[in-house]
C-alpha positions in Angstrom: -52.4 -47.5 -1.9 -49.7 -45.5 -2.9 -46.0 -46.4 -2.2 -44.5 -43.8 -0.5 -40.9 -46.2 -0.8 -39.9 -44.0 -3.9 -41.1 -40.7 -2.3 -39.3 -40.5 1.1 -35.6 -40.9 -0.5 -36.3 -37.4 -2.3 -37.2 -36.0 1.0 -34.5 -37.0 3.2 -31.8 -36.2 0.4 -33.4 -32.6 -0.4 -32.8 -32.3 3.7 -29.6 -33.7 3.8 -28.6 -31.3 1.4 -30.0 -27.9 3.3 -28.4 -29.7 6.2 -25.0 -29.6 4.2 -25.3 -25.8 3.4 -26.1 -24.9 6.8 -23.0 -26.9 8.0 -20.4 -24.3 6.7 -18.8 -22.6 9.5 -17.7 -18.7 10.0 -14.3 -19.2 8.9 -15.4 -21.0 5.3 -17.8 -18.5 5.1 -15.1 -15.8 5.5 -12.8 -17.7 3.2 -14.8 -18.4 0.6 -15.8 -14.0 0.2 -12.3 -13.8 0.9 -10.9 -15.1 -2.2 -13.8 -13.5 -4.2 -12.6 -10.3 -3.6 -9.4 -10.2 -6.1 -7.9 -6.7 -4.4 -7.1 -9.1 -1.4 -6.1 -11.7 -3.0 -3.3 -10.0 -4.9 -2.3 -8.3 -1.7 -1.4 -12.0 -0.3 -0.3 -13.0 -3.0 2.5 -10.4 -3.2 3.0 -10.7 0.9 3.9 -14.2 0.4 6.2 -13.3 -2.4 7.7 -10.7 0.0 7.8 -13.1 2.5 9.4 -16.0 0.2 12.2 -12.9 -1.0 12.8 -12.5 2.6 13.1 -15.5 3.8 15.5 -16.9 0.6 17.5 -13.9 0.5 20.8 -15.4 1.0 20.1 -17.3 -2.4 18.2 -14.6 -4.5 20.9 -11.9 -3.5 23.3 -12.0 -6.2 25.6 -10.3 -3.9 26.1 -9.5 -0.4 24.4 -6.4 0.9 27.3 -5.0 2.3 29.5 -5.3 -0.3 31.1 -2.4 -1.6 33.0 -1.8 -4.9 34.0 2.0 -4.8 34.8 1.6 -8.9 31.8 0.1 -9.3 29.9 3.4 -7.7 26.8 4.8 -9.6 27.0 2.1 -12.3 24.0 1.2 -13.7 22.4 -1.8 -16.8 21.9 -0.3 -19.8 18.1 -1.2 -19.7 17.7 1.6 -17.0 19.2 4.2 -19.0 15.6 3.8 -21.6 13.5 4.1 -18.5 15.4 6.9 -16.8 16.7 9.1 -19.7 17.9 11.6 -17.6 21.1 8.8 -16.2 22.4 8.5 -19.8 24.5 11.9 -19.4 26.1 10.1 -16.5 25.7 6.5 -16.9 28.5 4.2 -16.4 27.1 0.8 -17.9 27.7 -2.7 -15.9 25.4 -5.6 -16.2 26.7 -7.2 -13.0 23.5 -4.8 -11.2 20.5 -5.4 -12.2 19.1 -2.0 -11.0 21.9 -0.5 -10.6 24.8 0.2 -7.9 24.5 3.1 -4.9 27.2 5.6 -4.2 29.8 3.4 -2.4 29.2 0.3 -5.2 26.5 -1.8 -3.5 24.6 -3.8 -5.1 21.0 -2.3 -5.1 19.1 -5.4 -5.9 20.4 -7.1 -3.2 20.0 -4.8 -0.6 16.0 -4.4 -1.5 15.8 -8.1 -1.5 17.4 -8.0 2.5 15.4 -4.5 3.3 12.5 -6.9 2.7 13.4 -8.8 6.0 12.7 -5.4 8.1 9.6 -3.9 7.0 8.1 -7.6 7.3 9.8 -8.5 11.0 8.0 -5.0 12.0 5.1 -6.0 10.4 5.0 -8.9 12.3 7.0 -7.7 15.9 4.7 -4.5 15.8 1.7 -6.1 15.3 1.8 -8.9 17.9 3.0 -6.6 20.8 0.1 -4.5 20.1 -1.9 -7.4 20.2 -0.6 -8.7 24.0 -0.8 -5.8 25.4 -4.2 -4.3 23.9 -5.8 -7.1 24.3 -5.0 -8.2 28.0 -5.2 -4.3 29.1 -8.7 -3.2 26.8 -10.4 -6.8 28.0 -9.7 -6.4 31.5 -10.7 -2.7 31.6 -14.0 -3.7 29.6 -14.9 -7.0 31.7 -15.3 -5.4 34.9 -15.9 -2.3 34.1 -16.3 0.7 37.0 -13.6 2.0 38.8 -11.3 -0.5 37.1 -12.5 0.7 33.5 -12.4 4.2 35.0 -8.6 4.3 35.9 -7.4 2.1 33.1 -8.9 3.8 30.6 -7.6 7.2 32.0 -4.5 5.9 31.8 -4.9 5.4 27.9 -5.8 9.0 27.5 -2.5 10.4 29.3 -0.7 8.3 27.2 -2.7 8.9 23.8 -1.8 12.6 24.7 2.0 12.2 24.7 2.8 12.3 20.5 3.8 8.4 20.1 6.5 9.5 16.9 7.7 12.5 19.5 8.3 9.2 22.0 9.8 6.6 19.9 12.6 9.0 18.5 13.7 10.3 21.9 13.3 7.0 23.0 16.6 5.9 20.2 17.9 9.5 20.2 19.1 8.5 23.9 20.1 5.1 24.1 21.7 5.6 20.4 23.4 9.3 21.2 27.5 9.0 21.9 26.9 11.3 24.6 24.7 9.2 26.6 26.4 8.2 29.9 25.3 4.5 30.0 27.6 2.6 32.4 28.7 -0.9 31.4 26.6 -3.4 33.6 23.9 -1.8 33.9 20.6 -2.6 32.7 20.8 0.4 29.9 23.9 -1.0 29.0 22.8 -4.6 28.4 19.5 -3.4 26.3 21.7 -0.6 23.8 24.1 -4.1 23.4 20.8 -6.0 22.3 19.6 -2.8 20.1 23.1 -3.2 18.6 23.0 -7.3 18.1 19.8 -6.5 16.3 21.0 -4.3 14.2 19.2 -1.5 15.2 16.0 -3.1 15.0 15.1 -3.6 19.0 14.0 -0.1 19.7 11.9 0.4 16.8 9.8 -2.8 17.9 9.8 -1.5 21.7 8.9 2.0 20.4 6.3 0.8 17.9 4.8 -1.7 20.2 4.5 0.8 23.8 2.8 3.0 21.1 0.5 1.1 19.0 -1.1 -0.9 22.2 -3.5 2.2 22.8 -6.3 1.9 20.3 -6.1 -2.1 20.5 -7.0 -1.4 24.0 -9.8 0.9 23.3 -10.5 -1.3 20.6 -10.7 -4.6 23.0 -12.7 -2.8 25.3 -15.8 -1.4 23.2 -16.0 -5.0 21.7 -16.0 -6.7 25.3 -18.4 -4.6 26.6 -20.5 -5.1 23.6 -20.4 -9.0 23.8 -20.4 -9.4 28.1 -24.2 -8.8 28.8 -25.2 -11.2 26.0 -27.3 -14.5 26.8 -24.6 -16.7 25.9 -22.4 -15.0 28.0 -25.1 -14.6 31.0 -25.9 -18.2 30.6 -22.0 -18.9 31.0 -22.2 -17.3 34.4 -25.3 -18.9 35.6 -23.9 -22.3 35.4 -20.9 -21.2 37.5 -17.7 -20.4 35.0 -14.9 -18.6 35.8 -14.1 -15.2 34.8 -10.9 -16.4 32.8 -13.1 -19.2 31.2 -15.7 -16.6 30.3 -13.2 -14.3 29.0 -11.3 -17.0 26.8 -14.2 -19.2 26.0 -16.8 -16.8 24.8 -15.5 -13.2 24.6 -12.2 -13.5 23.0 -13.6 -16.0 20.0 -16.3 -13.3 19.2 -14.2 -10.0 19.0 -11.1 -11.6 17.7 -12.4 -10.7 13.6 -12.4 -6.7 14.4 -9.2 -7.3 16.0 -7.6 -9.1 13.4 -8.8 -6.5 10.8 -7.8 -3.7 12.8 -4.2 -4.6 13.2 -3.7 -6.0 9.9 -4.7 -2.3 8.6 -2.8 -0.5 11.1 0.7 -2.7 9.7 1.4 -0.3 6.4 1.6 2.5 9.9 3.9 0.5 11.4 6.2 -0.1 8.1 6.0 3.5 7.1 6.8 4.4 10.9 10.5 2.1 10.2 11.0 3.6 7.0 10.7 7.2 8.5 13.2 6.7 11.2 15.4 4.9 9.0 14.7 8.1 6.3 16.1 10.4 9.6 19.2 7.9 10.7 17.0 6.7 13.5 16.3 3.1 12.1 18.1 0.5 11.6 22.2 0.2 11.7 24.2 0.8 8.7 25.5 -1.4 6.9 21.8 -3.3 7.7 19.9 -2.3 4.7 16.3 -0.5 5.2 14.1 1.0 2.3 13.8 4.1 4.6 17.1 4.5 4.9 18.1 3.7 0.7 15.5 6.4 0.0 17.4 8.8 1.9 20.5 7.8 0.5 19.4 8.1 -2.7 17.6 11.3 -3.0 20.8 13.3 -2.3 21.5 12.1 -6.0 17.3 11.6 -7.3 18.3 13.9 -10.6 21.3 12.2 -11.6 20.6 8.7 -10.4 17.1 8.6 -9.8 16.3 4.8 -9.6 18.5 4.6 -6.3 15.7 6.5 -4.6 12.8 5.1 -6.9 13.4 1.3 -6.5 13.3 1.1 -2.9 10.2 3.4 -2.4 8.5 1.4 -4.9 9.3 -1.9 -2.9 8.4 0.2 0.2 4.6 1.5 -1.8 3.7 -2.0 -3.0 4.3 -3.4 0.4 2.0 -1.0 2.0 -0.5 -1.1 -0.8 -0.2 -5.2 -0.4 -1.5 -4.9 3.5 -4.0 -2.3 2.9 -5.7 -4.6 0.3 -5.9 -7.5 2.4 -6.6 -5.5 5.3 -9.8 -4.4 3.0 -10.7 -8.0 2.1 -10.3 -8.9 5.9 -12.6 -6.7 7.1 -15.0 -7.3 4.3 -14.7 -11.1 4.6 -15.2 -11.1 8.9 -18.4 -8.6 8.7 -21.0 -10.4 10.4 -23.5 -8.7 7.9 -21.9 -10.3 5.1 -22.9 -13.8 6.0 -24.2 -16.2 3.2 -24.3 -13.0 1.2 -22.2 -13.9 -2.2 
């Protein structure tokens, strides 16, 4: 008679191994594939470094970003001349400024470090406002459908017809115009005071948030429509689950991946919008440093002092590339069609 005691543990062990392999969650699988995307990892590391620079700016920056030393205007360190030979006829050397000084003697390195705060704040607040408004609006439209969906989407269509950048420019020009008749004590005056206390960033947040949510609403609506008739949603309705429970427990968890990816890929657009507004003088208020305003100041002397425009432009480009790489990696990692692939 064969002894089955030795065979059974092998069978159980194999089954346990199979079950262990199947226990990997969607999040773990997505994270594993994200880590294998080298471009996404590099983008994530750059973003983490930028966040640390922004948080530790008072300790990393060697000088206050607004400190002007007029006798040091346009000074450069010696190593920059080998990189930019056009500096040699005009260079006044000073190793006190690692990347040089601007036209009023402010340290470029310190201003670039502090400028990361503006760009990263826009990269955080812009998507946050867009997700809050767009997801709520699109979820209601897609879930209820019918006349509710028709009315809500026609409103979005009307808002889409108005150029978003023009709206932001008009909004900021109205509240910041010195000739605008805004009486103290009014709501508009309070908003203007709030914007000034935030260094001119409040209207940037409002403008980006009010113009970016339409795309998120459309995307959310489409995702909800594709999910609401699935079997598990019908089962939830059958057992008497409320609309709110179905939305928050069954639908939103299944569409959060595409929404996160879409907003991550949209972040470079928010950053470039802020940089453009600062470039044309409608961004943050001086002396708050922004990469866009630094590029505008440096562009005036780019032939003689190219470092003043190129270094903030490089910081802006690297930041936008990092978010693009991370967004592409998240899109691939959260694609359900790649589930279980290497």
